[in-house]
N, C-alpha and C positions, 0 to 999 in steps of 0.2 A: 504493500500500500504506500502511495506517495505521501511524503510529509507535506505540511501546510505550505512550506516555502518552495515546494517543487510541483504544485498542482499544475497540470498542463492547461494551457489557455483555451484549448478546444473542448474542455469538459465542463458543462454547465453545472452550477451549484445553486441550491436554493438560498434565497435571501435569509439571513439569520434573524431570529427574534431577539428582543432586547435582553432577555435573561438566558439566552443560549451563548455558549462560548464561541466566539468568532474563530473560524478555521483558516481564513485567509492569512497568509504570511507575506513572503516576498513576491509571491506570484502576481501576475496581472489579473485584475478582476474581470471575470467572464462577463460578456455582454448581457447575459440574462440577469445579472445582478446590478447592472447600471440603473441608477435611479436618482431622483432628487432634482432640485433646481438650485442655481447659484445663490439665491437669497437665503437658502437654508444654512449656508456657511456663516451667516451672521451669528447664529446661536452659539456654536462651540467657541468661536473667536471672541465674542463679547463676554461669555461666561468665564473664559480662561484669563481675561484681562480686566475684570471689574473689581478685582481684589482691592481692599482698602490700602494695600501696600502702595498703590498709586499715590495716595495722599502723602505717605512718608517720603516719596521721591522729591517732594517739594523741599524738604530739609536737605536731602542729599544734593540737590541741584544748587541751592543757595550756598552750600558748603564750598563751592568753587569760587566764591567771592564775587558774585555778579549781582546786579540789581534785579528788582522784581520784574520790570518790563523786559529786560534781557533774558531772564529765566523763562518767562512766558513764551517768548519768541523761539529760543533755542529748544525749549522743551516740546512745544507743539510741533515744530518743524521736525525735530528729531524723531518723535513718536510716529508721525505720519509717514515720513520717508522710510523709517525702519520697517513699518508694516506694509508699505508699498512693495518692498522687496519680498515680503511674504506672499503678497498677492501675485507677484510675477512667478515665484516658485510654484504657487498653487496651480498655475496653468499647466505645468509639467505633469501634475497628478491627473488632471482631466485628460490630457493628451495620451499619457502612457498607462493610466489606470493601475499604477503600481506605487509602492511607497517611495518617498523622496530618495532615500538612500539606495534603493534598487535602481532607480533611474540615474542616479549619480554614477553607476557603473559604466554608462555610455561615455561619460567624460573621463573617467579614470581607469577604465578596464575592470573586469570582474574581480581580479585579485588586487589590483592597484587601489581599488576603492575600499579595501579593508582599513586603510589608514584613516581617511576621512570618516568612515563609518564608526571607527573606534572613538574618534574625537567627538563626533556627534553624540554617541552614546554617553560619553563622559559628561558633556555639557548638559544633556537632558537629565541624567541621574543627579547631577549637581543641582539643577533647578528643582527637581523633585524634593531633594533634601532641604534646600532653602525654604521652600514653601511649606513643607511639613513642619519644619522647625519653628517657623513663624506662627503657624497655627497653634502649636503647643505653647509657645511663649505667651501668645495672646490669651489663651485659656487660663494659664496660670495667673496672669496679671488680673484678669477679671475676677477670679476666685479670691485673690488677695484683697481687691477693692471691696468685695462683698463681705469681707471679714471671715471668709472660709480659709481652709488650709490650702495655700497655693504653692507648696514646696515640692519636694521630690516625688511623693506619691501622686500628687495631682498631675505633675508633668508626665510621669510614667503612664498614668491612665489615659491622659490626653493623647500621648504618642501612640499608644496601642489603638485607640479609636480612630485617630486621623489616618494612621498607616493602613488600617483595615479598609476604610472607605476608599482610599486611593488605590489599593491593590485590587479590590473588587472590580473597580472600573477598568483598570488595566488588564485584568485577566479576562473579563467578559468581552471587552472589545468595542468595536465601532458603533454598533447599533445601540448598545446600552449607553455609551458615552454621549451620543447625539441627543438622546432623550433626557439624560441626566443634565446636560448643559442647558437645555431649554428651561428646566425647572430652576436651576441655580440662577439663571439670568433674571427671572422674574423676582425671586425672593431677594437676591442681593441688590438689585436695582432699587427696589422699594425701600429696603432698610437702609441702604447707603444714602438715599435722598433724605430720609428722616434724620440720620446722623448729621448731615450737612446743615439741616435746618436748626438742630439743637445747638451746634457749636458755632454757628455763624456770628454770634455776638462777640466771639473771641478775636475776630479779625479787627486789626487796628490799621486803618489806611494811612494814618499819619506816620506810623512806624515804617510801613512798607515804602512810603515815599522817600524816607531817609536812607534807605539801603544804597550804598555807593555802587556805581557802575564798575565793572571789571574790564580788563584789557582783552584784546583779541585772543591770546592763548587760552585764557580761562573760558572764554565763550566756546572755543573749539573743543576744549576738554569736556565742558558740560554737554555739548552736542553729541560728542562721541559716547559719553556715558549714557545718554538717552538711547542711542542706537544699540549699544550692547545690552542695556537693561531691559529693552523691549523687543523690537522686531528681530534683531540679530540673534536673540535667544530662541527664536522660533523658526527661522528660515530653513533649517535643516529638517524640519518636520512638516512644513506647510503643505506639501503635496499629499500628505497622508490622509487629509480630510476632504480632498476634492477628487480622490481617485475613484469613487463610486459614481460620480456624475456621468451622464451620457456624453458621448463625444460631441454632440451638436449643441451642448450647453454654451451659452454666450461667454466668450472670452472676457469681454468687458465686465460682465456680471460677476465672473469668478474673481477677477482682480478687485473690482469695486466693493463687493460685499465682504471679501476677506479684509481689505484695508479698512473699510468703514467699521465693520463689526469689531475688529481688534483695536482700532484707534479711539473710538468714541468714549469708552469708559476711562482709559488712561488720560486723555486730554482733559476731561472735566475734573477728574480727581487730582491730577497734577496741579492745575490752576488753583483749585481750592486748597490743596496742600501747601502751595507756595504762599497763599494768603495767611494760612495758619502759622507756618514755620517762620515766615518773615515778620510776624507780629510778636513772636516769643522766642528769645534765645534759649530759654529753659526747655521749651518743647523740642527745639531743634537738637539740643544736646541729648535729650532723653531718647529721641528717635534712633540715634546711633547705636544705642545699646539694645533697645527693644522696639523695633520699627512699628509694630502694630499695637503692642500694649501701651506705649506712650500716648497713643491717641485716646485712650480711655480716661486719661486724667482730666479731660475737658467735659466729660459726660455726667449727667445726673445718674444716681444709682439705679433708678428704675429701668434705664435703657442698657445697662451693662450686659445683661443676658442676651437681648436681641443683637447687641453689637458683637458679642462673642460668636453668635450664630452667623452673622453676615461675614465676619472675618474668616471664620473657619471654612464656610462654604465657598467664599471667593478664592481662598488659597487652594482648597481641594479641587475646585474647577480647573485651575491651571495645572496642578500636579497630576490630575488624571490624564490630561492630554500628554504631559511629559512622559509618564510611565508607559503609556500606550506606544508612543513613538520611540522611546528608548528601547523597548522590546524589539521593535522592528529594526532599529539600528544595530542592536546586538546580533540579530540574525544576519544582517548584511555584513557584519564584521567577520562572520564565519562560524558562529556557535550553532551546532547542528541539533537544535531542539525546536519543538513547536513554539509558536508565538506566545501562547499564554504561559508557558514555562519560563520563557525569557522575561516576560513582564514580572513574574513572581520573583525571579532572581534579582531583578532591579529593585523590587520592593524591599528585599532583605538588605541590600546595600543602602537604600534610602534610610532605612531604620538605623543602620550603623552610623551613617553620616549625621543623622539628626541627633543621635545620642551625643556626638561630639559637640555640635553647635549648641545644644540645649544645656548639657551638663558640664562641659569642659571649657569651651571658648569663653574668653573674657568679654569680647565685644562681637557684634554682628557685622558691622560695616567693614572692618578690616579684611576678614576672610572673603566677604562678599565682593568687594571691589577687586581684590586680587584674582578671584575666580572669574569675574566678568571680563576683565581686561585681558588676562592671559589667554583664556580660551576664545575670547572675542576676536583676537587677531587671527587665530586659526580658522574660525568659522567665517570670518570676513573673507579670507583668502579662498576658502571653499566656495562661498556664495558667489564671488566674482567669477571663478572658473565655471561653476555650474550654470550661471545665467549667461555667460559668454557662449558656452557650448549650446545651451538651449536656443539662444538667439540665432545661431548658425543653422539650426535644423529646420528643414522644410517638410519633412515627411514623418509619418508615425514611427515610434520606436518599434524595433523588432523584439517584442516582449519576451519570446521564448529564449532569445539569445542573450538576454540580460542575466540569465542563470547559468550560462555555459561559456567558460573561458576560451573555448575553441571557436566561438562564433565571431561575428563581425566586430564586436567590441573588444575582443582580445583579452589577454591576461592583464597587461599593464600598459597604460598610455604614458610614456615617459615625460612628455611635455607637461601634462597636467600635474604629475607628481612633482616635477622640478619647480613648476610655478608655485605650487603650494609651499614647497620648502623655501623658495626665495621669499615668498610673502611672509612666512614665519620669521625668517632671519631679519628681514627689513623691518617688519612690524614690531617684533619684540625689541629691536634696537631703538625704536622711536616711542616706546611707552615706558612709564615708570609707575611704581606703586610703593609709597612709603609706609603703607599700613601693614604690609606683610614682608618681614625681613628676608624670607626665603626667596623673594623676587627681586632682591637688590641688584642682581646681575643684569636686569633689563635696563634699557636706555643707553646702551653702549654706542649708539650712533649719534646721539645728541651732541656730543662734543666734537667729533670729527666733521660733522655737517654744519658746524657753526651755529648751533641752536642753544648754546649756553650750558651744555652738559646736564647732568642729573639734578642740578640745583638751579638751573636757569629758568627764565620766564616761560620757555616752551616745554618744560619737563612734564607738566601735567595736562598738556593739550592732547596727549594720546594720539598723535598723528599716525602711529603705526597701524591702527585699525583701518583708517581711510586708505593708507598706502597699500595695505594687503588686499583690500577690496578692489582697488583700481588696478593693481598689478595683475591680479587674477583675471579680471574682466577683460582688460585691454590685451593682456598677453594671450588669452585664449582666442580672442577675435583675430589677432594677427597670426598666431602660430598654429591654431587648431583648424582653420578652414579646410585645408586639404584633407585632413583625416576624416572630418565629418562628411565631406563630399564623397570620399571613398566608401565610407560606411553606408551612406544612403544610395549609392549607385548599385549596391547589391540588391537583388530581388528579395521580397519578403517571402517567408514560407507560406504555404496554403493557409495554415491556421492563423497566422498573423494577418494575412491579407483579408481573410474572412472577418476577423475581429475588427479590422480597420474600416470595413465597408458595410458592416452589419446594421448600422444605425442610419 
């Protein structure tokens, strides 16, 4: 019997029910299972990004030493552009009907893609861990505010509950997640709106107006932080949720609904968070230690339990998408297990990482920024290469050959692998992170390139993320055209041809 990641494209399979374990893995989704409309992408993307963590990003952003108007502009632009990248990657899912990291094999080769798949897996598991940890910390803070015991046992119980919710979604798969996200969207949107009304009186516009403007390097650094904190954390999974759509679904609709659904919540929450954090230095400092729990200090006691609910649900909504896609990335990296087993493995690692962040780490923002920027460089390089390769393609993917290193996509595409390596070397040389001592080696190009070294004004602009993205994209457009044309000149198999023309 074929495993889930080896299901032939010409064998129809029934559409799964919400409480059934999804069997599709790395395979291309059969035409009989194609369903849905682009507007349905709004629900998973909105639910995954409506977390009140978006409010805390206001404090993170002002930490770059910029004014309120500057923070609004770079924050909104950074969020929208980052999720526009997700929208563009989502198009590949609709065209290829396979997970993002399976389609990435066309750009890197079947075996060459193991490296970006491993990096993608690490990033997604990292995000699962961050979101689960924040849900636990928020629960403990609410318990403490209510006068209940918010110590070790409360955190442990919260971790067990949060991890169980996330792992159930990851194991059951796509159909369950799509329905879950719709429910999360409604509940969190309503309760978040109530939270904003309750704490609106804490906004001090006079204090906001006094925040001094920052120079260009700080603006760029803040912009890059928004890219890595939002859309660049999702690009490697964006096609996973559009792969069930029929081939005739609107391209503009796929890009538009993905970008709109993912951006709407963070934009509103960020602006409100900037108003709160800019009005109180005390709140900004508290957010660095407990990004969600710090927000409870502004609330009346009667709303603490609803706030805990909205915080946990919002964070779980994002983590569920992460664990689902991390399981697919682990399969693409080469682990020979069914998709639901891979998701369960990721859940165990998420629990281990959460134990560290909740019970061991002294602060949240240090490990978080180090994680975002370091892996952000690698994912930016991959994103540039993937989008450059996708832009060169004019014909459908040969889906069956994405699983076979002997096919047209080959074992390794050296140009893509080298471009990613160059992007990493250049990117890490142009970023710094003073919050994590183990990353002190980064920034080695800032001095030689005349940017003031690791202590200069450009040290925290994190230009390496942008450099890696552009190097990957432009390099692929210039160097990858001939290879893509050679791949597409080969005729499709009968099964792939039938799949491409069935709708």
